[in-house]
N, C-alpha and C positions, 0 to 999 in steps of 0.2 A: 583373761579374767572376765567374769560376769557372762560367759557365753550362754549358759542356760537361761539366766535371768533376762538377758538381752533378747534372746529368741522368743521367750514367752511374753514378755512385756511388749516387745516390738509388734508382735501379731495382734495383741489386745488393743494397743493404741492405734495401730493402722486401721482397725475396724471402726474406731470412734473418730479418727482424724477427719474423715470426709463427711461426718454427720452434720446435716444442716440445722438440726434442732436437738438440743439436749433436754432430756426429760428425767424424772426421778427413776423411771424404770431402766433406761439404758445406762444411767450412772450406776445404779445398783448392780447390774450385770457386769459392767466393766470393773467396778471396784472389787467384786467377788473374784474376778480373774486376776486382778492386781494382787489381792491378798494371797491367793494361792501361789502366785509367782514368787512373792517375797518369802513365804513360808518354805517353799521348796528350795529357795536359795539359802536356807538356814539362818534367816534373820530372826532375832529374838522376838517372841510373841508380843511383849509390851510395846516394842518399837513398831511392830506391824500395826497394832491397834491404834497407836497414836498417829501414825502416818495416814492410815485410812480415814480416821476421824477428821483430820485436818484437810485432806483432799476433798472429802465429801462436803464439808462446810464451805470451802471455797468454790467448789464446782456448782453448788446450788445458789451461789451469790450472783449479783447483777453483772459482774465482770465477764463471767462465762455465758450466762443465759441470754444477755442482751448483745453479745458479741456478734459481728457479721460472720465470723467463722468459729462457732462455739466449739467444734471438735478440736481445732488448733489451740484454742484458748484453754481447753481442758488438758491437753498435752503439756502446755506451759505450766499449768498448776502442778502437775505431777513432777515436772522437771525442777521447779522451784522448791518443792517440798523435799525432793531427793537431796538437793544442795543443802537445805536447812538441816536435814537429818545427819549429813556428814560433816557439817560445820561451815559457816559462812566465810569463805575465802581461805587462802593458804596462810598459815601462821608463821612459818619459817622458824629459824633458830634464834634465840635471844642470847647473843654472845657479847653484848656491850657491857662488859665488866673489866676490872683490872686484869690484864693478861698474867698467866694463862687462864683462859676460860675452860672449866672442866665439864666434860659431858660424861655422865655415868650411864652405862648400859645395863639394864636388868631384864630378867626373863626366865622362862623355863629352859630346861636342858633340851638341846636340839632345835631351838627356835631360829638359830642362825645369827647369834650375837657376834661371834668372832668375824664372820664374813661381812656383817653389817658395819663393824668397826672400820674395816679396810675400805669398804664402799664409801662410808661417810668421810673418812680421811681424804680419799681421792676427790669426792665432791667438794669438800671445803677448799682443797688446793686449787681445783680447776675453776670453781665458780665464785669463790670469795677470796682467793689468793691468800689463804691462811696456812701458816706452817703448823704442822701437827706432830705431837708425840703420842704414841699409843702404848698402852701397858696392860698386861694381863694380871688380874688379881684372882685368877682361878687356880688355886693351889691343889685342887682335888683331881685335876686331869692334866698330867704333864704334857700331853700332846697339844693341849690348848695353847700353851705358851709357845711351843715350836710353830704351831699353825699361824699364830698371830705374827711371829717374827717373819715367816715366809711371805704372808700377804702384805705386811708392812713394807718389805723390800720392793714388792711388786708395784705398790702405789706411791713409793717415794716418801713414806712417812718415817719419822725417827722412832726406833723401837727401844723401849726401856726394858732391860732384862730383869727377869724375876725367877724365883724357883719355888718348889713345893715346900721347902723348909721355912720360908718366911711367913710372916703374918700379913694377911691382905691389907690391913690398915697401914702397916709399915711400908708395904710396896707402893701404895697410892701416895703416901706422904713423900716418899723418895722420888717418885715420878714427877710430882708437882714441883718439888725443889729443883730437879734437873731441868724441867721446862723453863723455870725462872732464870736459871743460870745461862741457858742457851737462848733466852729471849724468844721462846716459841709462843705462838698465839693460842693454841688449843691443846688440851690433854684429853684423850678419849680413853676411858677406863672400861675394860672388858671384865665382867664378873662371872662367877660360876653360876651355872643353871641351878635354880632352886624352886621348890614348891612353896606356895604361900602358907601352907599348913605346917611347914617345918620351922618351928619357933627358933631353933638354934641358928639356922641359916638366915632367917629373916633378921635376927638380932645382929648377925655379922654384917649384912648389907646396910643396916641402919648405922652401924659404927663406921663403915666405909663412907657412907653419905655424909656423916657428921665431920669426918676427917677431911674429905675432899671439898665440901661446900660447893657442889656443882651448880653451874649456871643452868644446865639442862639435865633432867633425869628422864631418860627415854626407856619406855617399856617395849622390848622387842618381842613380837608375837607372830607365830605361824598362822597365816590367814586361812590355811586349810582346816584349822580346828573350828571354823565357823563361829557360832554365837558363844561357844566355850571360851574363845579368845577374849571376848568382851567381858565375860564373867571373871576370868583370871586377871585381866587388867584392872578390874574394879577391886578385887581382893588385894592386889599389889598396891593400888593407890591408897588403900586404907592404912597400909604399913609405911609406905614411902610417899613423899610429895612429888608424884610424877608430873612432868610438864608436857609430856606428849607420848605418842605411840609410833612405832615403826612396824609396818606390816611387811612380813617377808613371804617369799614363795608365792606371790600373787600370780605369777605366770602359770602355776600349776593348779590354781583355784578357779574352777569354772562357775562357782556359786556366788561368792562375794558377800556372804552373810556377815563376816567379820567387819568389813569396811562399812557396812550399813548399820551395824549395831553399836560399835565401840563408842562413838561420840555421844550417842544418846544415853548409854548405860553408865559410862564413866565421866562424861563431861570433859574428857581430855581430847585434844585435837590429834588427828593422824597427821604426822609431819612428813613422813617419807613412806614409799613402798618399794620393796625389792622386786624387780621384774625379770630376774634371770640370775645365772650363776656368776657371770663376769663381774669384775670389780667396778665396771662402768654402769652396771644395771641397777641404778638407784634413781628414782624419780621423786621430785617434790610432789606431795599430794595436793591436788587442786580439786576441791569438791565439785565445782561447776563443770570442769572438764570431764571428771569421772562420771557425773550425771549424764552428760552428753553421750559418753560411750555406752552407758547402760541403755539409753533410749535409742541407740543405733544412729545417733546424729554425728558420730565421729568425734575426733578431737584434733581439728585442723591446726589450732594454735600450737599444741605440743608437737605436731608433725613439722610445722614450719620451724620451730625452735630446734628440733632434731636435725633438720636439714642445714640450718645456719651453723650449728655446732660441729657437725660431723662431715659434711660434704666439703671436699677439697675444691674451693672455688676456682683456683687456677687451672686444675685439671678439667673441671666442667667447662670452663670457657674455651680451653684448648680443644676439647672434643667438639664443642658447638661450632667453632670456626672451621675445624677439620671437615665436619659433615656439610657445612654450608658451602665450602669450596669444592665439594664433590669428591673429596679424598676418602678412601675406603675406611670403613669401620672394621677394625681388625680384632683378633682374639684378645689382645692385651686390653683394648678398650672394653671388650665384653667382660673380662675378668674384673677390671676396675669397678664396673657398675655393681657387681656382686659384693666386692670387698666393702664398698661404701654402704651398700644395703645392710651388710652385717654390722657395720659400725652404728647404724641407726636402730639396732635391735632385731635385725633380720626381717624376713618377709612377713612373719606372723606378727611382729611388733608394729610394722607399717599398716598391715590390714586392720589391726585393732584400733587404729586411729583414723581410718577412712570411713566416711559416712556410708551407710547402707550395707555394710558387710554382714549384718545379721540376716540379710535376705539370701545370702549365698547358701546353696544346698550343703548339707553336712558332708556329702561325698566330695564336693569341691574343696571344702575346708581341709578335709583329711589329706588331700594331695599336697598341701603346703607343708613341706618337710624341710627344715633348715639343713638337714644332712645332704639333701640334693644340691643345695647351693655350695656347701663346702666341698662336695665331690667334684663339682664343675670347676671350682677354683683350683683344686688339686690337679685335675686333668690338664688345665691350661699351664699350670706351673711346671708340669712334666715335659712340656714342649720346648723345643729350641727357639730362640728369638726369630729365626727364619720361618719356622712353622707357624708362629703366632701372627707374623705379618702376611704370610702367604698360605692360608689354610688349604688351598687346592692341592698342595704337594703331599698332604697327609693321606697316604694309601695304606695298604695291608700291613707291611712290616713296621711302618712308623706307628700305626695304630696299636699294634701289639706291644711295641716298646713303651708307648705313652701309657697304655693301660697298666703294664707291669710297674712302671715308675710311680703311678698314682694310686696303686693298690685297688684298681677297678677292673672291670671287664671291658672287652672290645665293644660290646653292645652299649655300655655306658658312654664310651668315646663317640660312637656313632650317634647316639641320642643327643649328646651335647653339641656335636657339629651341626645336627639338624636344627636345634634350637638357635644356635648362633646364626645359621643361614637365614632363619625367619626374622631374627632381630636385625640382621644386616639389611634385609629388604625393607624393613620398616624405617630404618635410619636413612636409607636412600630416598624414600618418599618424603621424609621430613626435610631433607636437604633441598627438595624441589618445591617447598612451600606446603607440604602436607601437614606440618605441625599446626599451622594456623587453622586449617580445616578441622583438624582433630580437636583443637581447643574450642572452636565454635560448636562442634557437635557435643562436647562435654558440658558446655555452659549450663544447659538446662538441668543437669544432674548434680551440680555443685551447690554448696550453701550460698545464700544471698551475699553479695559483696565480694565474693572471691575474684570476680573479674571486673 
């Protein structure tokens, strides 16, 4: 997300970062570039105008002009204004009501509501230890009910059955009653996709809202629709008392116009963003962290949280001791690193949170393909335990068998073994104290306070 905006803004702000003196002329030139970057990212024009006016006003103030590092102070002004534009701080869900707390999901057809219901149920279970019941009030698309049942099973949520002959209001009342009987904490209601100009459908969701009395009414919107997402959210908010927005498909959105426009246009906070297809791919929206990503300063806090949540500490410690004692780094260890990387959103997800990734050439970024990682995991899985521990035995006939078993070519097996060999050499150096040297070398490139 934000790839094109990060690239354009990053270059513009790099030019001003080292400037020893800020003048009206260089502020004017820089703001012109910033305005173009935001418009190209499909940010709504009124939002761009307000942003530029606020930045100009602060940039010409004493804080920037009299600063010892005016270029850096200007970048901070842009960062702070981005945070303000997207909302000051993460708002979270307000579920402190008599259980069960109802969360009503609304939005256009194809926005990703059903998948988001499952993601949210999983997030509530893992992060807030809430028991959840999910129900579909979409009586117009039979596949929606079946889809919700499937994903509910996957995330361990209770599924409340419904069918196309029932009335949506009756379905929701029945689900809430069931949740009370089973003493569940939360009910998430999936509704049919609808247009805000369809009066009959809007009357239906108003009736559902009245019957459910939700603690949260979330508008689910596809981020790839850009500023249209903000305008649609505003139209829905005029019909329903929305409490927040969930941005979906942000991993496929290189512009980011929706994230930058929604708060200003609707006044509603973005609460979550979907960052992939898996049910674990849901992130709480933190404006300050997103602003850091946009300005290519990374998101180290989220990265650390991902590591704490997804990395198997026992396995990591075991591997560290193994390397320190000089015992070989084998193919099982190699595979485990990639499995854990996938659990943290894959290599693309990690790169998105690392500082300075915007400076990487486009050709280098294009080489980052999650399919390559899954292919290497499949290749290692096709080996015998003996082959994983002693890779030297893997010759011609074994390579052909491994390639056939993993659905790859012998060339893929050779390439993976070469990459393993390079990583094995690196691990050997780390075992001899190379890690400390490497960390000292990286110190100057990391954000202040990391070491």
